Rosetta silent file (secondary structure, phi, psi, omega in degrees, C-alpha in Angstrom):
SEQUENCE: MQLPVAVIGSGPAGLSAANALLMLGYQPVVIEKEKVTGGKLSRWYQLFPFARATELQHQLTSPLEKASVKMITETEVQKLKMIEDGLEIKTSSGEKIITRGAVWASGFTEFDAHRKEEYGYGLYKNVLTSADVEEMLAKDGKLSYEPKEVKRIGILHCVGSRDEKAGNTYCSKVCCICAVKQAIEMKKLYPEAEIFNFYMDLRLFGKGYEELYREAQMDWQVNFIRGRVSELAEDQQKKIKLKTEDTLTGTPMKMTLDFVILMVGMEGKRIPFLSEETNADGSEFIAYSEDFITENQTRLPNVMIAGACKGPVTVMDAINDGKSAALALHQYLTSQPGK
SCORE:     score description
SCORE:     0.000 S_00000001
   1 L     0.000  132.313 -178.232    0.000    0.000    0.000 S_00000001
   2 L   -71.227  139.922  178.854    1.352    3.418   -0.998 S_00000001
   3 L   -65.915  149.089  177.821    2.157    5.828    1.800 S_00000001
   4 L   -75.481  174.108  172.155   -0.135    8.882    2.114 S_00000001
   5 E  -117.654  131.124 -175.732    0.860   12.505    1.608 S_00000001
   6 E   -89.009  145.441  168.698    0.210   14.865    4.521 S_00000001
   7 E  -122.900  119.683 -174.689   -1.395   18.291    4.397 S_00000001
   8 E  -104.176  106.716 -174.622   -0.783   20.270    7.582 S_00000001
   9 L   109.801  134.608 -175.103   -3.489   22.860    8.066 S_00000001
  10 L  -121.980   33.407  170.751   -7.016   22.861    6.699 S_00000001
  11 L   -79.886 -166.086 -178.158   -7.575   26.465    5.714 S_00000001
  12 H   -56.136  -42.500 -179.454   -8.084   27.503    2.079 S_00000001
  13 H   -66.744  -45.408 -178.397   -4.483   26.698    1.082 S_00000001
  14 H   -65.219  -45.176  179.682   -4.434   23.329    2.846 S_00000001
  15 H   -65.655  -38.141  177.387   -7.814   22.191    1.529 S_00000001
  16 H   -63.955  -42.391  177.888   -6.886   23.333   -1.972 S_00000001
  17 H   -62.895  -42.515  179.992   -3.610   21.395   -1.766 S_00000001
  18 H   -62.527  -41.029  177.335   -5.426   18.288   -0.535 S_00000001
  19 H   -64.061  -42.143  179.795   -7.875   18.481   -3.446 S_00000001
  20 H   -65.688  -41.779  178.670   -5.051   18.894   -5.948 S_00000001
  21 H   -64.439  -37.924  177.442   -3.111   15.960   -4.476 S_00000001
  22 H   -61.487  -43.759  179.986   -6.256   13.831   -4.619 S_00000001
  23 H   -67.908  -27.663  178.847   -6.675   14.640   -8.320 S_00000001
  24 L   -81.505   -1.233  174.954   -3.009   13.797   -8.918 S_00000001
  25 L    98.057   10.612  179.571   -3.643   10.303   -7.567 S_00000001
  26 L   -92.277  166.053  175.852   -2.275   10.636   -4.047 S_00000001
  27 L  -106.757   91.001 -178.045   -3.874    9.639   -0.762 S_00000001
  28 E   -76.619  149.164  170.031   -3.862   12.862    1.273 S_00000001
  29 E  -128.206  126.799 -174.413   -4.268   12.964    5.033 S_00000001
  30 E   -99.767  129.963  179.722   -5.140   16.349    6.543 S_00000001
  31 E  -115.606  120.920 -175.211   -3.813   17.290    9.994 S_00000001
  32 L  -127.423  132.737 -177.195   -5.531   20.207   11.743 S_00000001
  33 L   -78.520  -21.765 -179.981   -4.738   21.606   15.201 S_00000001
  34 L   -87.328  174.295 -179.213   -8.256   22.983   15.802 S_00000001
  35 L   -71.674  -29.300 -177.977  -11.448   21.009   16.537 S_00000001
  36 L  -123.772  156.537  177.053  -12.923   21.726   13.111 S_00000001
  37 L   -86.708  166.637  177.825  -11.486   21.992    9.627 S_00000001
  38 L   115.363  -13.524 -178.503  -11.656   25.086    7.446 S_00000001
  39 H    60.494 -139.053  179.716   -9.184   27.369    9.179 S_00000001
  40 H   -65.422  -22.359  178.833  -10.441   30.974    9.372 S_00000001
  41 H   -59.952  -30.507 -175.279  -13.267   30.056    6.966 S_00000001
  42 H   -69.731  -15.451  179.666  -14.961   28.133    9.769 S_00000001
  43 H  -131.224   13.304  177.928  -15.575   31.327   11.753 S_00000001
  44 L   -97.680  152.247 -176.833  -15.656   34.027    9.074 S_00000001
  45 L   -89.728  -72.052 -178.774  -18.903   35.514    7.788 S_00000001
  46 E  -128.067  144.315  173.897  -18.434   36.896    4.288 S_00000001
  47 E  -103.495  157.542  174.264  -15.503   37.117    1.906 S_00000001
  48 L   -67.832  135.925   -1.208  -15.113   39.735   -0.775 S_00000001
  49 L   -98.893   86.990  175.998  -17.290   40.219   -2.768 S_00000001
  50 L    61.102   45.093  173.450  -19.966   39.249   -0.218 S_00000001
  51 E  -104.757  133.810 -177.642  -19.656   35.488   -0.688 S_00000001
  52 E   -65.526  132.175 -179.665  -20.397   33.377    2.376 S_00000001
  53 H   -62.689  -35.607 -178.672  -17.268   31.790    3.841 S_00000001
  54 H   -66.078  -30.022  177.861  -19.160   28.603    4.704 S_00000001
  55 H   -67.183  -43.068  176.724  -20.067   28.119    1.028 S_00000001
  56 H   -65.060  -41.852  178.336  -16.403   28.202    0.003 S_00000001
  57 H   -57.743  -42.955  179.224  -15.540   25.885    2.881 S_00000001
  58 H   -64.020  -41.903  179.266  -18.157   23.413    1.627 S_00000001
  59 H   -61.590  -35.225 -177.950  -16.799   23.599   -1.924 S_00000001
  60 H   -81.774  -32.639 -176.545  -13.293   22.794   -0.693 S_00000001
  61 H   -89.853  -26.653 -175.356  -14.223   20.040    1.770 S_00000001
  62 H   -56.728  -47.876  178.790  -16.956   18.263   -0.186 S_00000001
  63 H   -61.978  -33.750  179.938  -14.648   16.442   -2.671 S_00000001
  64 H   -70.293  -39.869  178.280  -12.417   15.330    0.198 S_00000001
  65 H   -65.980  -40.265  178.698  -15.371   13.995    2.179 S_00000001
  66 H   -63.374  -33.489  179.678  -16.678   12.112   -0.863 S_00000001
  67 L   -87.811    4.924 -179.897  -13.259   10.493   -1.287 S_00000001
  68 L    56.283   39.645  176.386  -13.158    9.624    2.462 S_00000001
  69 L   -66.479  134.245 -177.898   -9.948   11.593    2.937 S_00000001
  70 E   -72.663  128.081  178.026   -8.736   11.202    6.514 S_00000001
  71 E  -117.307  115.157  179.164   -9.004   14.385    8.593 S_00000001
  72 E  -103.222  113.194 -178.499   -7.096   14.389   11.887 S_00000001
  73 L  -106.631  170.039 -178.347   -8.230   17.274   14.110 S_00000001
  74 L    52.577   39.369 -179.133   -7.049   18.627   17.471 S_00000001
  75 L  -136.777  124.622 -179.333   -3.551   17.520   16.549 S_00000001
  76 L  -108.558  134.816  178.030   -0.544   19.814   16.228 S_00000001
  77 E   -81.930  127.513 -177.972    2.576   18.894   14.286 S_00000001
  78 E  -103.300  -25.903 -178.749    5.687   19.439   16.361 S_00000001
  79 E  -161.125  147.087  172.656    8.420   18.204   14.045 S_00000001
  80 E  -120.152  141.170  179.437    9.109   16.887   10.562 S_00000001
  81 E  -144.847  129.246  175.582   12.064   14.653    9.714 S_00000001
  82 E   -70.549  136.061  175.692   13.147   13.109    6.437 S_00000001
  83 E  -130.825  176.402 -175.946   13.620    9.344    6.595 S_00000001
  84 L   -60.037  -39.410 -177.812   14.485    6.688    4.033 S_00000001
  85 L   -82.724  -11.623 -179.049   10.837    5.952    3.228 S_00000001
  86 E   153.003  -99.829 -173.967    9.785    9.591    3.047 S_00000001
  87 E  -143.701  132.750  175.972    8.797   11.817    5.953 S_00000001
  88 E  -103.798  126.552 -179.726    8.225   11.252    9.664 S_00000001
  89 E  -111.221  121.252  177.369    5.693   13.555   11.321 S_00000001
  90 E  -101.238  126.781 -176.213    5.743   13.854   15.098 S_00000001
  91 E  -104.506  171.178 -179.323    2.511   15.187   16.628 S_00000001
  92 L   -64.357  -22.048  179.152    1.602   16.783   19.946 S_00000001
  93 L   -86.634   -0.477 -178.982    0.086   13.481   21.108 S_00000001
  94 L    89.716   -1.722 -179.828    3.406   11.694   20.612 S_00000001
  95 L   -74.134  147.891  174.428    2.186    9.869   17.523 S_00000001
  96 E  -116.271  122.529 -179.283    4.508    9.345   14.569 S_00000001
  97 E  -111.343  127.847  179.741    2.943    9.422   11.103 S_00000001
  98 E  -100.717  124.835  179.941    4.943    8.208    8.102 S_00000001
  99 E  -134.751  170.407  176.287    4.148    9.857    4.765 S_00000001
 100 L   -75.862  -31.270 -178.065    5.790   10.349    1.366 S_00000001
 101 L  -179.106 -171.904 -175.840    5.894   14.111    1.861 S_00000001
 102 E  -154.380  153.796  165.487    3.811   17.043    3.011 S_00000001
 103 E  -110.692  121.969  179.966    2.330   20.418    2.192 S_00000001
 104 E   -95.002  117.044 -177.093    2.629   22.778    5.165 S_00000001
 105 L  -138.726   61.323 -172.275   -0.271   25.262    5.193 S_00000001
 106 L   -80.259   -4.723  173.690   -0.593   26.379    8.813 S_00000001
 107 L    72.952 -153.382 -174.691   -1.997   29.806    7.929 S_00000001
 108 L  -131.621  170.942  170.137   -1.758   32.945   10.061 S_00000001
 109 E  -117.651  150.075  175.638   -2.895   34.357   13.375 S_00000001
 110 E   -75.132  144.370  174.920   -4.692   37.663   13.832 S_00000001
 111 L   -57.393  134.803  179.035   -2.727   40.432   15.495 S_00000001
 112 L   -78.836  106.236 -174.575   -3.548   40.593   19.210 S_00000001
 113 H   -65.628  -15.126  175.590   -5.205   44.006   19.578 S_00000001
 114 H   -60.338  -25.427 -177.758   -4.441   44.014   23.334 S_00000001
 115 H   -69.701  -20.153  175.914   -0.896   44.983   22.313 S_00000001
 116 L   -96.287   78.645 -172.585   -2.172   48.368   21.102 S_00000001
 117 H   -59.254  -28.227 -177.862   -3.005   49.655   24.566 S_00000001
 118 H   -67.868  -11.935  179.048   -3.950   53.103   23.261 S_00000001
 119 H   -99.008   -8.794  171.357   -7.026   51.570   21.618 S_00000001
 120 L    70.433   20.779  179.360   -8.365   49.993   24.801 S_00000001
 121 E   -65.410  130.908 -175.776   -9.261   46.605   23.355 S_00000001
 122 L    92.129  -20.241  176.004  -10.333   44.366   26.230 S_00000001
 123 L   -98.340  -42.470 -178.487  -10.903   47.421   28.449 S_00000001
 124 E  -103.907  123.507 -174.725  -13.707   49.120   26.535 S_00000001
 125 L   -67.474  -19.904 -178.129  -16.613   46.852   25.633 S_00000001
 126 L   -98.019   20.414  169.863  -17.425   48.905   22.527 S_00000001
 127 E  -111.673  115.356 -177.604  -14.026   48.333   20.915 S_00000001
 128 E  -115.526  167.328  170.440  -14.149   45.243   18.698 S_00000001
 129 E  -106.979  164.553  176.947  -11.801   43.680   16.179 S_00000001
 130 H   -59.871  -35.951  178.337  -12.610   42.787   12.583 S_00000001
 131 H   -67.478  -39.166  176.518  -12.357   39.107   13.578 S_00000001
 132 H   -58.329  -46.057 -177.354  -14.864   39.660   16.432 S_00000001
 133 H   -62.582  -43.923  179.836  -17.327   41.214   13.988 S_00000001
 134 H   -61.713  -42.275 -179.659  -16.973   38.355   11.484 S_00000001
 135 H   -65.536  -41.239  178.990  -17.590   35.758   14.206 S_00000001
 136 H   -64.108  -44.335 -179.585  -20.658   37.606   15.521 S_00000001
 137 H   -67.752  -37.553  178.911  -22.130   37.968   12.034 S_00000001
 138 H   -64.744  -33.071 -177.582  -21.356   34.332   11.190 S_00000001
 139 H   -80.951  -48.060 -171.635  -23.168   33.206   14.347 S_00000001
 140 H  -122.151   -8.562 -176.610  -26.226   35.473   14.432 S_00000001
 141 L    74.885    9.378 -178.827  -26.126   37.646   11.311 S_00000001
 142 L  -158.948  170.403  173.032  -26.024   40.745   13.525 S_00000001
 143 L  -101.517  177.494 -174.707  -24.199   42.521   16.342 S_00000001
 144 L   -85.469    3.688 -177.602  -25.524   43.128   19.844 S_00000001
 145 L   -94.487  136.303  176.657  -26.319   46.820   19.203 S_00000001
 146 L   -76.972  135.591 -177.609  -29.869   47.955   18.463 S_00000001
 147 H   -51.568  -40.582 -177.033  -30.113   49.983   15.214 S_00000001
 148 H   -68.426  -17.716 -177.795  -31.880   52.904   16.888 S_00000001
 149 H   -90.389  -13.274 -172.479  -29.022   53.231   19.400 S_00000001
 150 L  -101.816  118.777  179.591  -26.194   53.451   16.835 S_00000001
 151 L  -110.471  -35.459 -177.958  -25.406   56.862   15.377 S_00000001
 152 E  -141.731  137.059  177.857  -21.689   56.635   14.537 S_00000001
 153 E  -128.348  135.032  176.797  -19.313   53.733   13.880 S_00000001
 154 E  -111.635  139.554  176.404  -15.547   53.991   13.440 S_00000001
 155 E  -123.331  121.013 -175.969  -13.332   51.538   11.558 S_00000001
 156 E  -105.057  121.708  179.316   -9.565   51.780   12.152 S_00000001
 157 E   -82.364  166.339  169.086   -7.209   50.412    9.506 S_00000001
 158 E    55.796   45.126  176.410   -3.677   49.020    9.922 S_00000001
 159 E   -89.178  104.756 -176.929   -3.960   47.779   13.522 S_00000001
 160 L    90.468    5.413  175.753   -0.791   45.733   13.950 S_00000001
 161 L  -126.425  150.284 -178.632    0.354   46.269   10.357 S_00000001
 162 L    50.823   44.209 -171.276    2.746   48.883    8.962 S_00000001
 163 E  -138.827  103.875 -178.143    3.509   49.659   12.589 S_00000001
 164 L   -64.032  -36.566 -179.639    7.105   49.745   13.861 S_00000001
 165 L   -64.400  -32.825  178.054    6.002   49.932   17.493 S_00000001
 166 L   -83.653   -8.218  178.956    4.058   46.683   17.075 S_00000001
 167 L    85.187    8.866 -179.447    7.049   45.109   15.325 S_00000001
 168 E  -121.801  102.721 -177.602    5.190   44.618   12.036 S_00000001
 169 L   -91.126   -9.142 -175.686    6.377   46.880    9.237 S_00000001
 170 L   -86.028  163.512  174.269    4.663   44.948    6.449 S_00000001
 171 L   -88.874  135.805  179.494    1.203   45.444    4.934 S_00000001
 172 L   -85.290    3.427  161.939   -1.318   42.710    5.739 S_00000001
 173 L    75.023  -41.761 -173.640   -2.746   43.109    2.236 S_00000001
 174 L  -107.422   -4.958 -173.250   -6.433   42.286    2.810 S_00000001
 175 H   -65.817  -38.400 -177.483   -7.380   44.670    5.640 S_00000001
 176 H   -62.005  -48.798 -178.370   -8.365   47.601    3.398 S_00000001
 177 H   -70.748  -31.594  175.327  -10.887   45.658    1.350 S_00000001
 178 H   -64.588  -38.715  178.516  -12.138   43.897    4.481 S_00000001
 179 H   -65.301  -41.140  178.147  -12.697   47.328    6.058 S_00000001
 180 H   -64.611  -43.918  178.480  -14.653   48.512    3.014 S_00000001
 181 H   -60.633  -47.202 -179.023  -16.714   45.299    3.069 S_00000001
 182 H   -67.968  -31.753  177.149  -17.440   45.596    6.781 S_00000001
 183 H   -62.264  -42.490  178.362  -18.332   49.276    6.397 S_00000001
 184 H   -67.124  -40.025  177.430  -21.042   48.329    3.884 S_00000001
 185 H   -61.549  -40.950  178.366  -22.221   45.518    6.162 S_00000001
 186 H   -65.429  -36.826  178.971  -22.490   47.990    9.048 S_00000001
 187 H   -67.274  -33.863  176.247  -24.467   50.392    6.853 S_00000001
 188 H   -68.153  -39.235  179.848  -26.891   47.582    6.001 S_00000001
 189 H   -75.059  -35.237 -175.505  -27.316   46.750    9.698 S_00000001
 190 L  -128.868   73.850 -172.734  -27.452   50.397   10.814 S_00000001
 191 L   -61.566  -23.145 -179.269  -28.801   52.405    7.858 S_00000001
 192 L   -90.814   -6.518 -175.707  -29.142   55.620    9.876 S_00000001
 193 L   -84.016  151.587  170.559  -25.607   55.522   11.255 S_00000001
 194 E   -89.132  134.864 -179.606  -22.591   57.432    9.951 S_00000001
 195 E  -113.612  128.813 -179.660  -19.663   55.146    9.108 S_00000001
 196 E  -122.504  124.494  173.488  -16.084   56.468    9.273 S_00000001
 197 E  -103.358  121.401  178.121  -13.031   54.607    7.951 S_00000001
 198 E  -103.858  117.895 -172.404   -9.719   55.948    9.305 S_00000001
 199 E  -132.254  159.330  171.414   -6.814   54.893    7.104 S_00000001
 200 L   -88.535  -56.161  174.046   -3.134   55.651    6.447 S_00000001
 201 L  -145.911  140.257  176.689   -3.153   54.673    2.763 S_00000001
 202 L   -89.584  124.274 -179.024   -5.747   52.652    0.902 S_00000001
 203 L  -117.319   88.503 -173.334   -4.186   49.655   -0.846 S_00000001
 204 L  -114.880   84.677 -167.950   -6.943   48.264   -3.048 S_00000001
 205 L   -96.994  -19.335 -168.440   -5.111   46.183   -5.624 S_00000001
 206 L   -87.308  169.347  178.910   -7.484   43.324   -6.490 S_00000001
 207 L   -62.941  123.859  179.450  -10.169   42.869   -9.100 S_00000001
 208 L    84.716   -5.593 -176.728  -13.269   44.789   -8.066 S_00000001
 209 H   -67.869  -49.955  179.741  -11.597   46.372   -5.026 S_00000001
 210 H   -62.003  -37.621 -179.973  -11.558   49.970   -6.320 S_00000001
 211 H   -63.054  -40.898  178.755  -15.102   49.535   -7.570 S_00000001
 212 H   -68.363  -35.600  176.867  -16.308   48.470   -4.130 S_00000001
 213 H   -60.819  -44.930  178.131  -14.470   51.431   -2.567 S_00000001
 214 H   -67.119  -39.119  178.045  -16.319   53.820   -4.878 S_00000001
 215 H   -61.355  -40.735 -179.945  -19.602   52.017   -4.223 S_00000001
 216 H   -59.079  -38.875 -179.404  -19.060   52.382   -0.458 S_00000001
 217 H   -77.180  -47.224 -170.300  -18.769   56.152   -0.851 S_00000001
 218 H   -80.794  -40.615 -175.025  -21.364   56.811   -3.519 S_00000001
 219 L   -95.853  -26.018 -174.982  -24.073   54.259   -2.723 S_00000001
 220 L  -117.187    0.185  176.254  -23.601   53.737    1.016 S_00000001
 221 L    56.138   37.618  175.131  -22.250   57.155    2.090 S_00000001
 222 L   -78.195  135.180 -179.922  -19.265   55.668    3.931 S_00000001
 223 E   -94.636  137.993  177.528  -16.752   58.338    4.996 S_00000001
 224 E  -120.998  123.020 -177.707  -12.997   57.843    4.516 S_00000001
 225 E  -122.283  122.818 -179.116  -10.581   59.956    6.560 S_00000001
 226 E   -83.713  116.918  178.775   -6.818   59.742    6.014 S_00000001
 227 L   160.527  134.641  178.075   -5.028   59.783    9.362 S_00000001
 228 L   -78.575  131.637  179.674   -3.801   57.386   12.032 S_00000001
 229 L   -72.987  130.713 -176.729   -5.877   57.492   15.210 S_00000001
 230 L   -81.735  -39.521 -179.620   -3.739   58.457   18.216 S_00000001
 231 E  -163.208  159.189  172.717   -5.947   57.112   21.003 S_00000001
 232 E  -122.306  147.311  177.232   -9.376   55.937   22.055 S_00000001
 233 E  -142.808  157.618 -178.320  -11.036   56.608   25.408 S_00000001
 234 E  -106.550  134.690  176.515  -14.346   55.669   27.008 S_00000001
 235 L   -94.481 -174.775 -175.245  -16.781   58.239   28.394 S_00000001
 236 L   -67.721  -23.432  177.759  -19.341   57.763   31.173 S_00000001
 237 L   -89.638    8.836 -179.571  -21.966   56.503   28.691 S_00000001
 238 L    69.100   13.677  173.420  -19.489   53.823   27.467 S_00000001
 239 L   -81.261  162.996 -174.246  -19.193   55.575   24.117 S_00000001
 240 E  -104.238  124.414  175.300  -15.780   55.840   22.487 S_00000001
 241 E   -92.834  128.082 -175.683  -13.956   59.155   22.221 S_00000001
 242 E  -119.491  139.324  174.565  -11.536   59.238   19.288 S_00000001
 243 E  -122.062  132.938  177.761   -8.655   61.600   18.527 S_00000001
 244 E  -157.554 -175.729  174.429   -7.007   61.827   15.127 S_00000001
 245 E  -136.427  129.629  172.688   -5.868   64.265   12.455 S_00000001
 246 E   -75.273  103.320 -173.625   -7.148   64.494    8.913 S_00000001
 247 L   -73.990  -13.578  176.512   -3.737   64.522    7.225 S_00000001
 248 L   -77.400  -30.723  179.752   -5.182   65.651    3.875 S_00000001
 249 L  -110.812  -10.237 -177.560   -6.447   68.909    5.380 S_00000001
 250 L    71.931   24.821 -175.133   -4.158   69.111    8.433 S_00000001
 251 E  -102.472  121.887  172.615   -7.208   69.368   10.693 S_00000001
 252 E   -64.948  145.831 -177.228   -7.221   67.818   14.213 S_00000001
 253 E  -134.483  142.682  169.165  -10.380   65.830   14.863 S_00000001
 254 E  -127.767  140.525 -175.466  -12.323   64.600   17.879 S_00000001
 255 E  -149.080  145.910  174.575  -15.292   62.310   17.512 S_00000001
 256 E  -106.070  130.042 -174.914  -17.694   60.315   19.666 S_00000001
 257 E  -125.881  148.043  177.383  -18.550   56.832   18.373 S_00000001
 258 L   -75.675  -38.814  169.997  -20.988   54.180   19.528 S_00000001
 259 E  -156.468  161.705 -175.266  -18.499   51.433   18.743 S_00000001
 260 E  -127.274  141.779  175.814  -15.193   50.963   16.955 S_00000001
 261 E  -114.385  123.163  177.662  -13.870   48.122   14.808 S_00000001
 262 E   -93.801  121.286  179.318  -10.095   47.542   14.739 S_00000001
 263 E   -83.420   94.354 -174.778   -8.888   46.020   11.463 S_00000001
 264 E   -81.457  139.905 -178.358   -6.300   43.587   12.815 S_00000001
 265 L   -86.649 -171.060 -177.242   -3.558   42.371   10.512 S_00000001
 266 E  -100.692  144.921  171.594   -1.899   39.011    9.982 S_00000001
 267 E  -131.353  154.761 -179.069    1.016   37.521   11.883 S_00000001
 268 L  -115.498 -176.960  178.056    2.980   34.344   11.244 S_00000001
 269 L  -137.446  118.182 -178.909    4.949   31.790   13.175 S_00000001
 270 L   -70.662  135.097  179.566    8.497   30.853   12.191 S_00000001
 271 L  -113.367   99.590 -172.862    9.057   27.106   11.946 S_00000001
 272 L   -57.333  -33.605 -177.812   12.801   26.455   12.456 S_00000001
 273 L   -77.622   -4.405  173.806   12.738   22.935   11.025 S_00000001
 274 L  -104.506  -31.312  179.528   11.352   24.326    7.751 S_00000001
 275 L  -153.010  125.355  177.764   13.472   27.458    7.459 S_00000001
 276 L   -86.981  -11.575 -176.914   16.475   28.618    9.462 S_00000001
 277 L   -81.086  157.610  174.775   16.373   32.028    7.818 S_00000001
 278 L  -109.748  140.450  179.407   14.684   35.135    9.197 S_00000001
 279 L   -64.653  146.321 -178.729   12.580   37.345    6.973 S_00000001
 280 L   -61.971  -30.294 -179.819   14.119   40.649    5.944 S_00000001
 281 L   -84.823    2.231  178.389   11.087   42.520    7.321 S_00000001
 282 L    80.838    1.151 -178.440   11.514   40.858   10.711 S_00000001
 283 L   -73.697  163.762 -178.400    8.191   39.041   10.496 S_00000001
 284 L   -95.187    8.030  175.159    7.661   35.540   11.861 S_00000001
 285 L   -64.439  157.204 -178.778    6.223   34.132    8.647 S_00000001
 286 L   -68.659  123.006  178.543    8.107   31.160    7.212 S_00000001
 287 L   -69.863  141.798 -179.176   10.964   32.448    5.057 S_00000001
 288 L  -141.166  168.195 -176.625   11.011   31.041    1.543 S_00000001
 289 L   -62.891  140.397  176.797   13.041   31.313   -1.639 S_00000001
 290 L   -85.687   -1.916  175.114   12.773   34.554   -3.594 S_00000001
 291 L   -67.477  135.637 -175.338   13.212   32.586   -6.799 S_00000001
 292 L   -63.436  -27.333 -172.922    9.984   32.780   -8.813 S_00000001
 293 L   -89.534  -27.557 -168.936    9.952   29.049   -9.541 S_00000001
 294 L  -116.030   24.680 -173.221   10.779   27.562   -6.143 S_00000001
 295 L   -72.170   -9.819  175.230    8.898   29.681   -3.606 S_00000001
 296 L   -88.070   -9.251 -174.160    6.914   26.673   -2.318 S_00000001
 297 E   -82.875  152.422  175.740   10.056   24.745   -1.387 S_00000001
 298 L  -122.419 -176.717  178.025   11.561   24.426    2.090 S_00000001
 299 L   -69.290  -15.288  171.767   14.870   23.104    3.394 S_00000001
 300 L   -97.552  115.600 -170.971   13.215   19.656    3.433 S_00000001
 301 L   -63.380  -22.493  178.791   12.874   18.696   -0.250 S_00000001
 302 L  -103.304   24.327  174.133    9.698   16.647    0.253 S_00000001
 303 E  -130.021  123.898  177.733    7.905   19.406    2.216 S_00000001
 304 E  -112.866  152.529  177.409    6.288   22.383    0.458 S_00000001
 305 E  -113.279  151.055 -176.869    4.713   25.460    2.036 S_00000001
 306 L  -150.502  146.645  170.338    1.576   27.230    0.895 S_00000001
 307 H    83.479 -150.531 -170.047   -0.683   30.127    1.751 S_00000001
 308 H   -74.269   -6.739  173.463   -0.590   32.632    4.603 S_00000001
 309 H   -68.835  -17.631  178.145    2.134   30.829    6.571 S_00000001
 310 L   -88.485  -23.855 -176.197    4.477   32.480    4.021 S_00000001
 311 L   155.683  171.173 -177.773    2.979   35.952    4.419 S_00000001
 312 L   -58.337  131.704  177.402   -0.279   37.884    3.992 S_00000001
 313 L  -143.299  159.215  170.776   -2.408   36.620    1.085 S_00000001
 314 L   -78.732  167.254  177.680   -5.969   36.854   -0.128 S_00000001
 315 H   -61.524  -42.134 -179.793   -8.172   33.756   -0.005 S_00000001
 316 H   -62.689  -42.686  178.493   -7.921   33.389   -3.774 S_00000001
 317 H   -64.686  -38.037  178.975   -4.119   33.603   -3.657 S_00000001
 318 H   -63.460  -42.691  178.790   -4.040   31.039   -0.832 S_00000001
 319 H   -62.137  -45.814  179.450   -6.153   28.614   -2.869 S_00000001
 320 H   -66.236  -35.958  179.570   -3.925   29.001   -5.920 S_00000001
 321 H   -70.009  -32.200  174.719   -0.778   28.659   -3.814 S_00000001
 322 H   -61.453  -43.134  177.035   -2.129   25.420   -2.344 S_00000001
 323 H   -63.387  -41.891  179.754   -2.450   24.020   -5.864 S_00000001
 324 H   -61.600  -43.039  179.779    1.059   25.232   -6.685 S_00000001
 325 H   -65.616  -39.329  178.126    2.522   23.541   -3.598 S_00000001
 326 H   -62.568  -42.872  179.101    0.742   20.272   -4.414 S_00000001
 327 H   -66.799  -38.944  178.367    2.153   20.314   -7.942 S_00000001
 328 H   -63.029  -40.643  177.832    5.642   21.142   -6.638 S_00000001
 329 H   -66.224  -41.325  177.517    5.469   18.164   -4.279 S_00000001
 330 H   -59.977  -43.352 -179.885    4.221   15.937   -7.115 S_00000001
 331 H   -62.916  -39.853  178.997    7.133   17.042   -9.307 S_00000001
 332 H   -67.359  -47.606 -175.659    9.609   16.216   -6.566 S_00000001
 333 H   -64.377  -38.955 -178.849    8.108   12.821   -5.721 S_00000001
 334 H   -76.215  -14.542  178.192    7.892   11.706   -9.354 S_00000001
 335 H   -86.402   -9.529 -176.915   11.492   12.746   -9.960 S_00000001
 336 L   -90.195  125.630  179.578   12.796   10.376   -7.282 S_00000001
 337 L   -63.390  131.070  177.582   13.807    6.915   -8.555 S_00000001
 338 L    80.066    4.030 -178.103   11.784    4.121   -6.949 S_00000001
 339 L   -95.924    0.000    0.000    9.374    6.519   -5.234 S_00000001
């Protein structure tokens, strides 16, 4: 019986890789550290452009379920080691799994907004993160605020991204379009409320992104103010007092908001047994080759990396990178004599 091929992580990149490996004739086994598969899709509400995350999750998992692909959950991979037969995977439970190779797609973590003390996350109940909002909408389709009570909502961009004090100088790539999407969602939930997006620079690079930005302004009357917010404070009514400067006009601003959404960026986790190098930007994402052809490869030739574990990516890019990693692994395995 042929040894399986492991996929570590079951987010968009991992599920895409598993599907590609299945089509290439391999027997994938998916290893996921959480209780459920799907990665961030399992707790996200809508993806751009307003497509339900659960629908994409179903599209990615359905072929694997039909093929009875083994899904191992609540299991974390602690080490990978090349052996004569292929690859030995050591898990948190002490189990050793032998495979031909693996695609590592462990994804990202959201920036911990508690680290930005000036925004009061965890202290002020009306300061939320973008991830909090997605989870609430995914669960109930609404937030806990009554429409008649909400007059102003603030959305703060670049929380934990492009921020030297937070140690993250890179752009998290998807926060701007997520902020525009959430602004429209808030306007649908609270049609009488004013929505304010506070940004440093808008980076709307993808197909349809600029169009949605214009739609947010023209059709939904969302306000965009260029300027980093200096601090948030809570008043006696539990409303949020905001201080910033409109850098386009040079005007200091103070505003009272019913609640604030912090657009938290992406962070990674360096895996020493996959890459001994440190990224030039100081991030903890897994360092990979800058060569255009080999960016899925790691220091272990039968282990490929894919998706947001390499750095910030969109869902579409993660899916495509999962396919790329699966093909790279296939090319390596088929090039080995007797394998």
